[in-house]
Every structure is written in structure tokens, then in C-alpha cells.
N, C-alpha and C positions, 0 to 999 in steps of 0.2 A: 554577558553584556558589558559594554564599556561606555562611559561618559566621554564625549568628545568635545573639543573646542567647537563652539557653535559655528554652523555653516548656514549662511542665508540662501534660501531657495526662492524662486519666483512666487509671487502672490503672498508675500509676507511670511512664508513658512520658514522655520528654523530647525535644522537637524541638530539633535543633542545627544542621541544614543546610537550605538553601533551594536547590532546583534549578529552573531556568527553561528551558523549551524553546520555540522559535519554530515554529509550524506553517508549512508551506510557503505561499508566496504568489507571485502573478504579479509580474513585474518592473514592471508598470504600476500596481500596487496603491498605495493611499494609506493603508492600514491593514492590520493582521494580527492573528492570535490568538496569545497566549502561553499555555502551560500552566505551572503552577507546582506544586511538590510540597514539603511539609515532611517531613523524614525525621529519624530518630534517628541517633546517631553511627555505628551499624552498618548504616545504609541502610534501616531499616524505614520504610515509608511511613505517615505519620500523617494527612495531609490532602492533597488535591489539588483543583485548580480550574483554571479558565481565564478569560482576560480578553481582550477585544478592545481593542487600542490605539485611542485617538482619532486623528484625522488629525494633530493637533498633536503628540501623543506620538510617532507614527510618524515624522514629519518631524524631530523632535528627536533621534531614536535615533542616527543617524550610524553610527560605527564602534565605539562603546563598548558592549559587551553588559552591562556592569555597570549601565548605565542601566535595562535591563529588570529586572535583579535588584531595583533600588530601587523600581520601579513595583510589582512583585509584593509586596515587603516592605511597602510602604505599604498595599496592598489588604488584606494579612493583619494589619497592625498589629504587625509584628515589627521588631526592630532588627538591621541587619547590623553585625557587628563586624569582619569581614574578607572580602574576595573571594578566591576560590581560582581560579587560572587552571589549567585542565587541558589 
């Protein structure tokens, strides 16, 4: 999970967190899908979507999952202010 620069949504909602999940993939895969969710500080979901990593992105992923957070943030046009390791 990553803390993001606050984003205002309709009806007074404010997105503060970005959650990124990887869908399962075969060990011989050269790409995979990620799901990402913007939530409020109390965990209310405001937006969700998914994205298929390109082969280049998948190969660059390595061991650092914050890389995936940044890909999702770029797709959403939000700014990560800190990563939270859980």
C-alpha cells in the first residue's frame, strides 16, 4: 500500500491510499495483471481498475513491489508520498 497526495472526489470524498494487487500468473509468464484501488483514509473504495504489465515492465519488476505501486500511480495520475510495508 502507498500513501498518495490527496485527491478530491465528488461528495467530499478524499483518496489517500493506493492498494495494488497482483493477479496470479504462471511461472513461465512474461506479463501479468495488476489490480489497483484508490481508498479513503478509512478504507472506503473510491476507484478500482486493472492493468496488464507490458513484457518490459514485467521483466523490470524484480523483487521490489513498490515498482508496481508506481506503475499504478502513473496510470491514475496520482503522486505517491510514501510506501507502507505491511
